[in-house]
N, C-alpha and C positions, 0 to 999 in steps of 0.2 A: 380506526381507533380514534376516540375523542382526544383532544389536546392534552387534557389532564392525565389521561391514561398513558399517552405517548411519552409525556414528560416523566412519568413514573418508571417506564421501561428504560428510558435514557438514564435516569438516576441510578437504577440498578446496575446498568452497564458501567457507569462511572465508579460505583462502589466496588464492584468486582475488580475492576482495573486497579484501583488504589489499594485493595486488600488481597491481591492475588496470592501472596505468600502466607496468608493467614487462614485459619479455619473460617469458613463462611457457611452458615446454615440458612435454610429457607426462613426460619424464624427471624434471623438477623435481618434479612432483606425485607421481610414483611414489616417488621418494626420500623425499618428505615424509611419506607415509603407510605407507612400508615394504612396498609391494607391487610386483610386477613391472609394467612399463608396460602390458602387455596386460591384466592383471587389473584394474589401476586404471581403464583406459578402459572395460572391461566393467561394472565396478561403478557407475561414474558414469552411464553410459547407462541402466543398469537402475534407478538411484535417481532420476534427474531426467528421463528421457525424451529427453535431448539428448546428443549427443557433447560431449566437452570443448571441441572447436573451436567447435561451434555455440553452446554456452553462453557461451564467452568472447567471441565475435564479437557476439552479441546484447547482452550486458551492456555491452561497450565502446561499441557504437554508441548505446545508450540514454544512457549517461553522457556521451558526446560531444555528443549532441543537447542535453542540459541545458547543457553548457559553451557551446554556440553561442548560448544566450540572452544571453551577455555579448557585446555588439556590438563591444567593443573588441578581441576576439580575432580573429585571422585564421584562416580555415578550415585552412590548412596547419599552423598551430601546434596547433590542436585535433587534427588528424590525427596529428601527431608525438607529442603528449602521450599518445595512446592507442595507440601503437606501430605505427601504419600507416606504411608505408615512403614513401608519396608522397601528394600531394594527389589525384592521379588515382585511385589505388587506394581511398582513403578515399571519394571521391565515388561511385565505382561501388558500393562496399559499402553506403554510406548510402542511395543511391537504390534499390538492390535491396531493402533492409530496409524503407524508409519510403515509397517511391514519390515522393520529392522530393529534389532535390539539397541538400547542406548549405548552400550559398550562398543558395538560395531560401528555405530554412527559417529561416536566420538573419535574413533581411530581413523575413520574415512568418511567425513561429512559429504553426503550426496544430496542432490536436490530433492526436497520433500514437499508435500503439500501442507504448508503451515496454515493454521486457522487465522484468518484476518477479518475479524468482525467489523461491521460498520455501525456506528451509533444510529439509533432510530430517532428521527425527528418528525414533527408534524409539518406537513406541507402547508405553509401559510398562504401560498398563492400571491405573494407580493410581487409587485412590478420590479423590473431590473433597476437597480440604483444607478444613477449617473455617477461619473467619477468626479463631479464637482465637489470641491472641498476635501478630496481624498488624494493621497499621494501614491504614485507608482515609482518605485526605485529602480534605476537602470544602471547596470554596470557591465563591463567587458571582462571576460575571464578566458584564460588560455586553457585549452584541453589538449593533452598529448595524444599521440597515436595510441589507440587501444582497441579492444574488441567489445562486442555486445552479444549477449544471448537474447534472441528475439523469437517471438511466436507470431507468424504472419497469419492473416486471414485472407479471404479472397476478394471481398468488395468493400470492406469497411473504410469509411472516410473519417469516422470519429468514434468516441468511446462507446456510445450506446449501440451503434451498428456493430462494433467489434464484439460486444457481449452477446449479440444474437448469433454470431458465428463461432466464437471461441468461449469456452467456459471461463467466467471471470475468476474462477479459483486459480487460474494460472498465475495470478499476482502473488498468491501465497507460495507458489513454487519458486518464483524469482526471489522472494524474500528469504528463502532458505539457503540460497547460494552463499557459502561462507566467503568466497573470494571476491564477492561483488564490490565494485567501487561505488559506494553510495547506495541509494535506495532504488527500487524499481521505478520505471518511468513509462508514460505513454509517449509514443513517437509518431510524427508524421514524416515519412521518408521522401526524399527527392527521387526523381526518376533514376538517378545514378545508383541508388541503394535499393530500389525495388526490383522485384523479379516480375517478368511478364505474367499476367494473370493473378497477381497478388495485391493485397490491400495497400492503400495509402497509409492507414493508421495501423500501428502494431504496438505491442507491449513488450518490454524487455528490461534488461539490467546490464550495465557496463561492467566489464571484467578486464583484468590486465592483458596486455598484448601477448604475454606468454602463458595464458590460461591453458591448463592441461586437464581440467576437471571434466566431469560428465556433462553432457548436454541433455536436458530433459526431453522426454519423448514429444515429438511434434515441433521442437524448437530447432534453431540453427545458430551457428556462430558466424557473425559478420565482422569485418574490420572497419573501424571508424578512423578516418584520417585526423592528423593533428589539425586543430582549427581554433578559431576564436569564437566564443559564444557571447551573445548579448543576452543578459539575464534580466528579466522583469519580475519584480516582486511587489505585490499589492500589500496594503496594510492588513494587520490582523482583523478578523471579523468573527461574528457569532456563527458557530457551525450550523445553527438552525437555519441560517439564511445563506448557506453556502452556494446554492444554485444562482441566486441573483448576484451575489458578491463576485463569484468566479466569472459569471457571464459579463459583468461590467468590466472587469480587468481584461478579459480576453478581447472584448470589443475595443478597449483602449489600445491594446497591443496591435490589433489588426490595422488600426489607423495610424500607428506610430511611424514616423519617418526616420530611419536610422542615419540618414545623411546629416542629421543634427549633430551626430557624434563623429562624422567623417567616415561612415561605413555604409555598406549596402548588404542586403541579405545574399547569402551564398546559395545559389540555386542547385548546387551539387551536394549540399549538406542535409540537414534535417532540423526539425523543430521538436521540442520535448516539453512535457509538463510533469511536475511531481504530483503525487496524490494531494488533492486539496485538503488542507488542514488549517482551521481557523486561527490557531495560535500563532502561525508564522506568515499568514497571508498566502494568496495564490502565487505560485512560482512557475514561470514559463521561460524557456530559452530558445534562441534561434542562432544558427550558424551565420557568421558575418565575415566580410573581408574588407580590408581598407580600400577606399576609393582611390 
């Protein structure tokens, strides 16, 4: 896709995100990006792999599922919040998407495959930025003993290799776990946490030590010891340049000497990264111990 067309798809994604609880028509979106309705629909399908209707429906149902975690809300109110005309129509759509009714899900939230779209950007082919004149913030945080639900691969050493072995839709499943402590993460495990014949890199989400919920198919529950984490956070960046910006911070972290703070990396722990999002900067953490 040409850069102008890619920007139009990205703008449609942004518009949908900001007006998710409002009626959105193809005519609205076409007017917003100054293309004809037919061409707007064609561009969006080409850029995202989904029709505008499919994208809207999947995004609204995933957002509605999260809203159902609030047990004070009535199913019909959630349906109306996300522009469904009736309780019945919402229930049919929800059950078709997730194979469970919204009422049953509200009573017992189980891991589901939430739709987690990624914004479309033009690959500008820019060189990796140096960290000169940019800050990386470093802090130490205490992490209590807890557990994590993870999905292992066999050989993956990083994200792209992982996605060749494990469907990247697993991220949406981790997002759907109500009891999760924070957001899903990518993790590099130490030998102490790996199993023979499994990957260095995994994806998962932390849960409380007393977690009793369901374990998604293909996943397992592991225990993480109480530890200290050294957290690195880069400056906010333009999402269109995420590859170069993230690579620059990762390179900085790989060269960082924790002894500056009186720590060393704990070779029995792990390393994690949050999903790169420009508004907050790239965030990575590593287990450390006092020297």
